Backbone as numpy.savetxt, mean C-alpha at the origin, in Angstrom:
# Nx Ny Nz CAx CAy CAz Cx Cy Cz
-14.34 -0.93 -7.53 -13.41 -0.34 -6.59 -13.63 -0.94 -5.21
-12.57 -1.07 -4.49 -12.59 -1.65 -3.16 -13.24 -0.70 -2.16
-13.79 -1.27 -1.10 -14.31 -0.46 0.01 -13.21 -0.16 1.03
-12.03 -0.70 0.80 -10.92 -0.49 1.71 -10.28 0.86 1.42
-10.17 1.73 2.43 -9.52 3.03 2.21 -8.02 2.86 1.97
-7.41 3.90 1.46 -5.96 3.97 1.22 -5.49 3.04 0.11
-6.35 2.77 -0.86 -5.89 1.98 -1.99 -4.85 2.78 -2.75
-4.04 2.10 -3.52 -3.00 2.79 -4.27 -3.57 3.78 -5.27
-4.73 3.48 -5.83 -5.37 4.41 -6.76 -5.72 5.72 -6.05
-6.12 5.64 -4.78 -6.43 6.84 -4.00 -5.15 7.56 -3.56
-4.14 6.79 -3.21 -2.91 7.36 -2.69 -2.06 8.00 -3.79
-2.18 7.48 -5.01 -1.40 7.99 -6.14 -2.32 8.27 -7.33
-3.19 9.26 -7.19 -4.13 9.54 -8.29 -3.37 9.95 -9.56
-3.84 9.45 -10.68 -3.22 9.77 -11.95 -1.95 9.00 -12.25
-1.58 8.08 -11.38 -0.34 7.32 -11.56 -0.57 5.86 -11.95
-1.80 5.52 -12.33 -2.12 4.12 -12.62 -1.23 3.55 -13.73
-1.01 4.33 -14.79 -0.18 3.84 -15.88 1.26 3.63 -15.44
1.80 4.56 -14.67 3.17 4.43 -14.18 3.30 3.25 -13.23
2.31 3.06 -12.37 2.33 1.93 -11.45 2.30 0.62 -12.24
1.44 0.54 -13.23 1.35 -0.68 -14.03 2.66 -0.95 -14.76
3.24 0.08 -15.36 4.50 -0.08 -16.10 5.61 -0.59 -15.19
5.72 -0.02 -14.01 6.75 -0.49 -13.07 6.45 -1.89 -12.56
5.19 -2.18 -12.36 4.79 -3.49 -11.84 5.24 -4.60 -12.80
5.06 -4.39 -14.10 5.41 -5.43 -15.06 6.90 -5.46 -15.39
7.62 -4.38 -15.09 9.04 -4.34 -15.44 9.98 -4.51 -14.26
9.47 -4.43 -13.04 10.32 -4.45 -11.85 9.71 -5.38 -10.80
10.34 -6.54 -10.62 9.80 -7.54 -9.69 9.77 -7.02 -8.25
10.77 -6.24 -7.86 10.78 -5.68 -6.50 9.60 -4.74 -6.31
9.33 -3.91 -7.30 8.19 -2.99 -7.22 6.88 -3.77 -7.14
6.77 -4.83 -7.92 5.56 -5.67 -7.88 5.36 -6.26 -6.49
6.45 -6.68 -5.86 6.34 -7.22 -4.49 5.92 -6.14 -3.51
6.43 -4.91 -3.70 6.01 -3.80 -2.84 4.51 -3.57 -2.95
3.98 -3.62 -4.16 2.54 -3.43 -4.36 1.74 -4.50 -3.64
2.18 -5.76 -3.78 1.49 -6.85 -3.11 1.55 -6.69 -1.59
2.73 -6.31 -1.10 2.89 -6.12 0.35 2.02 -4.96 0.84
1.98 -3.88 0.07 1.15 -2.74 0.45 -0.31 -3.17 0.56
-0.80 -3.88 -0.45 -2.20 -4.32 -0.43 -2.49 -5.23 0.77
-1.56 -6.12 1.08 -1.74 -7.02 2.21 -1.80 -6.25 3.53
-0.83 -5.37 3.73 -0.78 -4.60 4.98 -1.97 -3.64 5.06
-2.33 -3.02 3.95 -3.47 -2.11 3.95 -4.76 -2.86 4.33
-4.92 -4.06 3.81 -6.09 -4.87 4.19 -6.07 -5.20 5.68
-4.88 -5.50 6.21 -4.77 -5.80 7.64 -5.14 -4.58 8.48
-4.68 -3.41 8.07 -5.01 -2.18 8.80 -6.52 -1.96 8.76
-7.11 -2.10 7.60 -8.55 -1.89 7.45 -9.34 -2.87 8.33
-8.93 -4.12 8.31 -9.63 -5.13 9.12 -9.46 -4.86 10.61
-8.31 -4.34 11.01 -8.10 -3.99 12.42 -8.94 -2.78 12.80
-8.95 -1.76 11.94 -9.69 -0.53 12.24 -11.19 -0.77 12.31
-11.69 -1.67 11.49 -13.13 -1.94 11.47 -13.53 -3.05 12.44
-12.55 -3.54 13.19 -12.76 -4.57 14.22 -13.20 -5.91 13.64
-12.96 -6.12 12.34 -13.20 -7.44 11.75 -12.19 -8.42 12.33
-10.94 -7.98 12.42 -9.86 -8.74 13.05 -9.24 -7.84 14.11
-9.88 -7.72 15.28 -9.37 -6.81 16.30 -7.95 -7.19 16.75
-7.13 -6.17 16.91 -5.77 -6.35 17.40 -5.50 -5.30 18.46
-4.44 -5.51 19.20 -3.99 -4.54 20.18 -3.66 -3.22 19.47
-3.87 -2.09 20.14 -3.61 -0.78 19.55 -2.17 -0.64 19.08
-1.24 -1.21 19.81 0.17 -1.15 19.43 0.39 -1.88 18.10
-0.23 -3.01 17.94 -0.12 -3.78 16.69 -0.72 -2.98 15.54
-1.87 -2.38 15.78 -2.52 -1.57 14.75 -1.63 -0.40 14.34
-1.00 0.25 15.30 -0.10 1.37 14.99 1.11 0.89 14.19
1.65 -0.26 14.54 2.79 -0.80 13.80 2.39 -1.14 12.36
1.19 -1.65 12.18 0.70 -1.92 10.83 0.59 -0.64 10.02
0.10 0.42 10.65 0.00 1.72 9.95 1.38 2.24 9.56
2.35 2.09 10.47 3.71 2.53 10.18 4.29 1.73 9.02
4.03 0.43 9.01 4.54 -0.42 7.93 3.92 -0.01 6.60
2.61 0.27 6.61 1.93 0.70 5.39 2.56 2.00 4.89
2.83 2.93 5.77 3.43 4.21 5.39 4.83 4.00 4.82
5.60 3.13 5.41 6.94 2.85 4.92 6.90 2.28 3.50
5.99 1.36 3.27 5.86 0.77 1.94 5.39 1.82 0.95
4.44 2.65 1.36 3.95 3.72 0.49 5.08 4.67 0.12
5.95 4.99 1.07 7.10 5.85 0.80 8.03 5.21 -0.23
8.25 3.90 -0.12 9.10 3.20 -1.08 8.47 3.22 -2.48
7.16 3.06 -2.55 6.45 3.12 -3.82 6.58 4.52 -4.42
6.39 5.54 -3.60 6.49 6.92 -4.06 7.89 7.21 -4.60
8.92 6.74 -3.91 10.29 6.96 -4.38 10.53 6.27 -5.73
10.02 5.06 -5.87 10.18 4.33 -7.13 9.46 5.04 -8.27
8.27 5.54 -8.00 7.52 6.27 -9.02 8.24 7.57 -9.40
8.78 8.24 -8.41 9.51 9.48 -8.66 10.76 9.23 -9.49
11.48 8.16 -9.16 12.71 7.83 -9.88 12.43 7.42 -11.32
11.26 6.83 -11.55 10.91 6.36 -12.90 10.41 7.48 -13.79
10.04 8.60 -13.18 9.46 9.72 -13.96 10.49 10.46 -14.78
């Protein structure tokens, strides 16, 4: 397991099978997952000062992560 907080497994507990099923059947969903992981890593690196950024940039990254997470949640809900 990653040391990065806010992984999809943490954000959507019990949804691993549904996430995997959508990932292999829906290219757009797969891209959302990749984008979420990328942005989440950027947020983590900014928060831990590995890659320090301006506070405004860090806040925008958090907002982007939340937006992507909302899209993932909607897709999971629609697939249920």
